[in-house]
C-alpha positions, 0 to 999 in steps of 0.5 A, a space after each residue: 499500500 502506498 504511503 500518502 504523501 505530505 501534500 495529500 495529508 495537508 488538507 485533512 490536517 488543516 480541517 482537523 485543526 479548524 475543527 479543534 480550534 472551533 470546538 475550544 472556542 465553543 467551550 470557552 464561550 459557554 463557560 463565560 456565560 456562567 461566571 461563578 467562582 466554581 465554574 471558572 475558578 481560573 478567572 480573575 476576581 473582577 470577572 467572577 464578582 458582580 461589577 459595581 454597576 450592578 449594585 443599587 445606589 446607597 440610600 440617600 441618608 447613607 451617602 453622607 455621614 454626620 459625626 458619629 455618636 459616642 459609643 458605650 465605654 462598655 464596648 470593646 473592639 474585637 476582630 472578626 472571627 477568622 474562621 468566618 472570613 476564610 469560610 466566606 472565601 471558600 466554595 465548600 458547599 458541604 453542610 457539616 452534621 449538627 453536633 453538640 458543643 464541647 461545653 453547654 450543648 443540648 443532648 439529643 434527649 434534651 431536644 424540645 418536642 415540637 408539633 409536626 405537620 405536613 409541611 415537614 416533608 417539604 422542610 426535610 427535603 429543603 434541608 437535605 438539598 442544603 446538606 448537598 450544597 444546593 440552596 433551597 431558595 435558589 438565587 443569583 449569588 453564584 457558587 460561593 454562596 453556599 459555603 458554611 462557616 465552621 462554627 460549633 454553636 452551643 446552647 446558652 447556659 444561664 444561671 439559676 432563676 433565669 428561664 433558658 428559653 427567655 435569656 436576655 444577655 444584657 438583663 440576665 447577667 446575674 453576676 453583675 446584678 449580685 455585684 450592685 451596691 444598691 437596688 433602691 432606684 431599680 438598678 437591678 432592672 437596668 442594663 448590665 451586659 456581658 463585656 468579655 466574652 460576649 454571648 456566642 450561644 443559641 437560646 433554646 426554644 420552649 417545648 411545643 413551640 409553633 408559628 404564632 397566631 396571625 394578626 389580628 387574631 393574636 391581639 386576643 389570643 396566643 399560643 400558651 406553649 410559645 410563652 408558657 408563663 402561667 403567673 400572671 393568669 393567677 396574679 391578675 385573674 380578677 382584673 381581666 389581664 389574661 386567662 388560659 383557655 385550652 391551648 391558648 392565652 386569651 386577653 379580654 382587653 381589661 386591666 387594673 384601671 380598665 374595669 369596663 375594658 380598655 376600649 371604654 377607657 380610651 373613649 373616656 379619655 377622649 370624651 374627657 378631653 376631645 383635644 387629644 384627637 387619637 390618630 390625628 393630633 396624637 400619633 405616638 404614645 409612650 406607655 410606662 408600666 404597660 402590663 400586657 400592652 392592651 392599651 397600646 394594642 387597642 389604640 392601633 384601631 385609632 391609628 396611634 402607635 404606642 411604645 409600651 414598656 415595662 421592666 423584666 420583673 416579677 410580672 412575668 413575661 408581660 412584654 413577651 406577652 405583648 410581642 407574642 400578641 403583635 403589639 409594640 413593646 420594649 423592655 425598660 425601667 425608669 431607674 437611674 438612667 435615661 430611656 433610649 429615646 431622643 428629647 421631645 419624641 412623644 405626643 402622649 405619655 401614659 401611666 395607668 398604675 405603673 408604680 413609678 414614684 414620680 417625685 422620688 429622687 428629686 423628681 427625676 423620673 418625672 423630669 425624664 418624662 418631661 424630656 421625652 415628651 414633645 412641647 404641648 404634649 400630654 401626660 395621662 396619669 390614672 392612679 390611686 393618688 388621683 382619686 383615692 382619699 387615704 392619707 398615703 394617696 393624699 400625700 402622693 397627690 400633694 407631692 405630685 402637684 408641687 413637682 408638676 407646678 415646678 416644671 410648668 405643667 398645666 393641669 388640663 382635666 381631672 376626672 373620674 369615670 362611672 367606676 370611680 377610676 380617676 384620670 389627670 391629664 397634664 400638658 407640657 409647656 410650649 415656651 420657656 416663659 413659664 420657667 423664667 417667671 418661676 420664683 425659684 429656679 428649681 429644678 434648674 433649666 438644663 444648659 450645655 455645661 450639663 454635658 451631652 444630651 445623648 441618652 445611651 447609658 446616661 444618667 437621668 437629668 436633674 434639670 429641665 429640658 427647655 422647650 425646643 420651640 418658642 411657641 405653640 405654632 407647631 402643635 397648631 400646624 396641620 401638617 404635624 397631624 397624622 398622616 401628613 407628618 409622615 412625609 414632612 420633614 421637621 428640622 431637629 437640633 443637630 441635624 445636618 439633613 436637608 428637606 432634598 435629602 429627606 425627600 430623596 430617601 422617602 422616594 428611594 425606599 418607596 420604589 425599592 420596596 415596591 419593585 424589589 422587596 414585595 416582588 423579588 424576596 422569598 418572603 410571606 409578607 402576609 405572615 409578618 407582623 413585628 419588624 425591626 429596621 436595625 439601621 433605620 436612617 430617616 425611617 424611609 423603610 418604615 414609612 414605605 410599609 406603613 399601610 401594611 398590617 404590620 409595625 416597625 421598631 426603628 433602631 438607630 445604631 450607636 456610631 451612626 447619625 442621630 436621625 431618631 428625632 426625625 423618625 419620631 417627627 414623622 409619627 414612627 417609633 424607634 430606640 438607640 441601641 448598640 448592636 455589639 450588645 443584646 437588644 432589650 427584647 425576649 427571644 423569638 419576638 420579631 418576624 422580620 429583621 432588616 439591616 442595611 449597610 451596617 454590617 461593615 462598621 459593626 464588625 470593626 468592634 465586635 464579631 460577626 458571630 456575636 451579631 448572627 447570635 443576637 439576630 438568631 435570638 430575636 428572630 422567630 423560627 420560620 421567619 426572615 432576616 434581610 441584609 442589604 449590603 456589599 457582596 463582601 458583607 454578604 459573603 461573610 454573614 451568609 456562611 455564618 447564617 447557614 451554619 445555623 441551618 438558615 436557608 439563604 438566597 441572594 437577590 440582585 447581588 445586593 440582598 441576603 434573604 435568610 429564613 431561620 429553621 427550627 434547628 437547635 444544637 442537638 436537635 434534628 428537626 429543622 423546621 416546624 410549624 
């Protein structure tokens, strides 16, 4: 057989070369269509990460920061855990099996039983996908998004007298409380946060816990097993606070001062003083010593939002009851420190048998109410000194008369209802003229030499905060009424914002909520009632969802611009807080936590694992945490949340949406309901 010559083989070799070249180009072309880090490990970072043009602009209120607020001296800088940073950069999609921690982990025999329904089959399938490295929620974040941080979680170990399922680190620090020199002014009910080491543990779930009763039914009844505290049922059985009926705790709408029910009590106040105008002139209320918060719960029908607060005391779990009902509430006490609210914040302050001695300690408790009450605002006081004639009550009443006159509060009305329950309503001055006309300068007016006005861990004032307005023009201005005030910018002291920046922020959040949050998030908005914006800015997020059947706790973090006065001027509510410490709420009290561009600055002072542990403590099982941030921050937080068995999805390379499971260390059940 003749051997082909080189000339005859050349066409064949040329054709083969062209075929191989075209094939290689096609392979490369299809690889470039999927630019995830797993598909293209050889590509440089700039090709395998989202380009800056894909990231939406920062909200206007975050584009320029004012001078940072001084942080607490208790806060100690802590570098982020190296294990988290390393895990965020790896593409290891294999989920480690849940294991008990070396110390404090719950054994398998200790795992709390939970109601199981047909949804558990789908939940188990989703968890199996997560174990195989498949994100059950999908998403567009790329292959890196399924890394799991190497964190050995343990359940929190608590000291005797603290319920493991109700642990609040800054209020249940028994060692610090025992070391107090005095409890005379409620020091033991104030915050005493662990500093080193900070908590990195998970709070246990009560046996039989299930998804909460939906709003509005929850205002009147909740699952007993979710808040299994029977003490108030017995202690207040004659006052219609709460009763037990089968699997439920039922709230009839009664109270110590609400003999005919809270609805009649609210009507009585408005009939006694029509100028209060619930829902128009009066929008924000502070309810001191609120009990189970029925007063605030029923004011919601009048378009009034109430910040109900009480301490964590012998009235077992009253704030937990309130939040489980879907009513805004907060753990706090008027002791030696200021409340975490700005000056001139609330339209009305209310106290019905709240057991606060307003004239004690030189009148400092009432001076604190004067601080947070806006000029022209009302203080509604319903207590035995108002209507009883016993010597002790009359002594208290006389002391109150003297104190209110000294701070220029005007008695508007004093009346009794058909049951003989008395109410007195005071009004705060709208100008400084009364203070200047006093015969004695006692208590004195506050001045700049008295120090910073910022209330975080600050001692109570012994001076009077003069009104921020020189006349009653603002109180008469129709634009300050609800709902007009929601979109009206009100300048406040030390505020560097402008009307243009405020309007831009409002427009931004309205658009992004409508186009992204409601359409693209794997969130069941109809099941959401209690919402917290962990970095609220001007309150644009809350304003954009104000028409939804939910409420928002707006939080201004320590270190960010002090925009909380603007939030209150809009008719919204909120508090100051340092997210390197635990928040003053019970575990499992919020349906959605929202954090926007906070994580980067926060992790300069505390560990990302500590932040995740607090998110997990506050969030209800089956509910959502939304992180709006850079992809770098998302890739750091995502693995930590997945180590907690959260399902995660990345939306538009800017949002991490994480769903909390029912998993606890030592348990196998991930979800229930």
